[in-house]
N, C-alpha and C positions, 0 to 999 in steps of 0.2 A: 428571503434566503433560500438558495436551491438546497436540496435534500442530500446530504452527503453519501454517496454508495458506500456499502458497508466496507468494501475492501480497501476503499480510499481513507475511510475513517481509520482504518489499522495502519495506514502508512502516516497518518498525521498524529496518532497517539504516542506520547512520552511515555514510555515503560516507567520512567521514575515516578510518573504521577499514576499509574496503574493502579487498582484496588489489588492489595496482595492475594487476596481470596481468588480474583481471576488469574493471577500470575501463577497460582499453584499448581494450574492444569498446564502449564507450558512446560513442555518438554526440552530437556537441553538436547543438544545434537549428538552428546554422548549416549543418550538413552534411547537413539533411533537404531535401526537396522539400516543398513547402506540403502535398500530400497526406499524405506521411509524417508530418509535424508534426501534423497535424490528426488522424489515425489515433492517432497516441501521445498526444495529449490524451485524446481520447476513452477510451481504453483505461485511461489514468490515472484519468480520471473515475469509470468503472466499478468500479475497482477500490477508489477511495475511496468510491463509494456503497455497495459490499457491506460494506468494514469498518465505515461509519456504522451500517448495519443490524445487523451483528453487536453493534457497542457498545451501540445502542439496547435490542436485545432481551436483552443480558447485563444492562444498568442496569434494566431493566423486572423482570428475575427476581430481581436483588438487591433490588429495592424491595418485590416482591411477598412475598418472604421475611423482609422485615423487617428486613434486614442493613445497610440504609443509614442512615448518620447516627450 
């Protein structure tokens, strides 16, 4: 199985199943300054864009191979 990229692993992680010790380091938006919050949003957007680009590339390859449908 292909190793999962760390940023994609985060997207596939269910916060309800996370270790409470790990979750204690997660800050709530209210604890962030405006600049920190905007930086985190931009970082999340970049992760999502990369994940979508990878998904579209995989979908194109599946279609090219005639495996879809």
